[in-house]
Structures are given as C-alpha cells and as structure tokens.
N, C-alpha and C positions, 0 to 999 in steps of 0.2 A: 672850484676844484671838483664838486659833486656833478656838476654838469659835464665835465670832461669824462670822468669815470663812467657815468651813464652812457655817454656816447661810445666809449670803448667797450662796453659791455655789451651794447646792441650790435656792434659791429661784429664781434666775436661769435654772437649767437647767429647772426645772419650768414657768415662763413661757414659755421658748422651745419646749418641747414642746408646750405648748397652743395657741401660735400656728401652729406647723407643722401641727398636726392641723386646726385651723379653716381653714386656706388650702389644704389637701389636696383634690384631686379627689374627690368623694363617692363616684364609681364605684370608685375605688381600694380602699375598705373591703371591697368584694365581688368583688374580683378574687382568682384563685387562680393559682398557677403551672401549672397543666395546663390546656391549651387544648382544649375538646371541639368538634369540627367541627360545624356546623349539619347537620341531617339533612335531605337533599334528597328532597322529595316523589317516589315512583317513580310514573311514568306506567303506562298500560296497555300490555302487551307488544305489540309490532310485529307485525302480521298480514301474512304475504307477500302481494303485490299480486298481480294477474293475470300482469302481466308477468314477474314474478320466477318464479311457478308455470310458466309457458310456457317460460321459459328452462331451468328444471329439467328439462322434458320433453324439450327439445333436448339436454340433457346426457346424457339416458338412451338417446341414438342411438349413443354412442361405440362404435366398432368398424367391421366392414366389412360392406357391402351390395352387392347385385347385382339388376339388374333385366335381365330377358329378354323381358318382355311390352310391347308397345308402344314397342319402340326403333327407331330408324332405322339406316341404314349396313348394309343387308343382315342385319338382325336380331341384329348382334353385341351382346353384352351391355353394359350400362354398369355400372361399378363404383364406388361411393361409399364413401368413409372418412370417418368423423367422429372428430376429436380434439381434446381439451381443449388450450386454447393461452393464453398471456399470464396465468400463474397462475390459471387456471380463469374468466378474464373473458370470455373468448371460446370458441366451438366453431368449428373450421374444417372445412368440408365440402371433401373433394378429389373432383372428378368427372372419370372417365375414361371414354371410349368405347374399349372394347377394339378393337384393329385400326385405330384412326383417331387418328394422332398428333396431328392438328390440334385434336382435341377434348379438352382438358385444361383444367379451370376449377377455381377456388377460390372458395368463398363463406365469410363469417365472420358467424356469429351473435353477437350482442352486445346489451347493454342500454343505452339513452340515457335515463337517468332512470327514468321509469315506462314506457317504450316498449320493445318488443323490435324490434330491427332485423336487418337482413341486408344486408351488402354484397358483391355478386356482381362478381367479376372475369371478364367474359365472354371467350369465345374471338375475339369479333369486335373486340376491342379497344376496349370501353368499360367503365365500372364504374358499376354500378347500384345504389342505395340503395333498399331496400323496407322498409316499416314494417308490423308485424302489427296488424291490427284487435283491438279490445278481445276479449279471450279469457278464459274462465273455466277454473278447474283441471280441470274435469271434461270440457270440450270435448276432442273427438278430432280437431277440425279448426282448422287455422292459416291465416288468409288474410292474405297479405302483398301490398301495393299499393304501387305506384311513388310515390317520394318525389322523387328527382333523380337525375342521373348526370353523370359526366365524360367528358371525351374525345368528346363528341359531335360536335365539329367534325371529327372524324376518321371516326368510325364512328357514323352515324345511321340507317342503314338497318334495322338489326335491334337492338331493344331491348326487353329483358326488362320487361314492365309489370305482371307478377302471378304469385305462385306460391302454390299451395295444398298444405298437407301434411296428409294425413290418417293419423292413428294408428290402425291396425286392430287391433294387438295388439302385444307386445314385439318380435316378430321380423317384422312386415309392416308397410309403410306405401306410401301413394302420394304422388306428387308431380305436380301439374297445373299446367304451364307455360303462360304466354301471353306471345307476343312481338307487338310492334308493328312491322310491315314496311313499308317503303316502296319501291316498285319503281322502275325507272328512269324511268317516266312521272310519278312523283310521287304515285302512288296509295297510300293508306294503309289497310292492313288488318290483321287479328289473325290469327295463328296459334296453334294451341293442339296440346298433346301430353301424354299421360298415362303415366308410369312406375310400373310396380309392383315395389317392392324388397322383397327378403327379406334377412333378416340372414345372413350367411355364417359358419359354425360350423367 
C-alpha cells in the first residue's frame, strides 16, 4: 500500500511540474541573473564651436594690461585687468582711467548658448549688452554689436553701440569703441576711440 501511495504522489508532482512549465513565460527560460546593460551608440565627438573658441581667446587675456596711446584725459594711461569669475563661466574686465576717479567700469564676457556676449556696466550709468558677430578660431578680430541696454531712461545720451577687439599677439591688443551720442538739441552722432593695450609684466 505504501508503494502505491508513493507512486501516485510522484505522478502528481510530475504533472504539476509539467503544468507550471507550460504556463511559464517563454522568455523566462532565457533569462539569467546577470543584467547586461544595453550598449549606447557613441556619437561623434563634440567640436568646439566658434563662440567657445572665441571665449577661450578672451580667457587668454587674464592678467593686467595698460594703454598709453589714444587715451583721453591728458594722456593718462588706461589700465585693464581681466579675471576669471563665476567658476570660469565669465571673464570680468575692470577698466580704470588712471587719475580719473569717475572712469572706473566693469565688463563681463560670457557665453549665451552659441553666442559670445559682453555686458558693459558703463560709467555713465547704463548697462549695455553686445553680441559678437560670427567668428572663427583663427580670426584675430572680434566685433561686438549692440543688442540692448538697461537704465536708458536715466542715461541715454551716451550709449556704447560697438566694440572691436583685435588680437595682435599674446601681449598686444587694440580696442576700438563706438558711442552713440545725443546732444542737448537731440542730434545723434557717433564718437570713436581706439586704445592700444600692452600686457603688464
């Protein structure tokens, strides 16, 4: 009798095992405990765009500079200092006219997407934004053109509307500034000035 019960029990377990196997997800037969992540196709390496290359060139100006040619206020020199700020996302240019306390200005160069921008905090109490025209890495000249400005309701008679920076070599550069001036009669005209800077060592 015990032998018959053992045989019947074995048959029942065998049928249950077959039923479970038939109802199981077919994909389970091929699964393993190790999960292998799918390989992501690697795209082409990112090539720095022109704005990034231009910004790197601006970063190369970090240090102290001085201009003695083409300056106003009795020929007193202009001193400019370039400094990396905001974790390297900006380059701050501090402009000082030696012997003229009122002439002390700050300009910040930074990227805006694929554009190189400069925000100029002018001594006349307006703040002008200018954008660099498309530039190539090999270009020695950067042209910044007027985009917009703040505080013009207070100060709109002198507005920077263009700056051109020419990189002559590692230790020499020029800046050509253009202002839009409005006189008391409401006449609008441009004023230009060129400054020749040399790196101070």
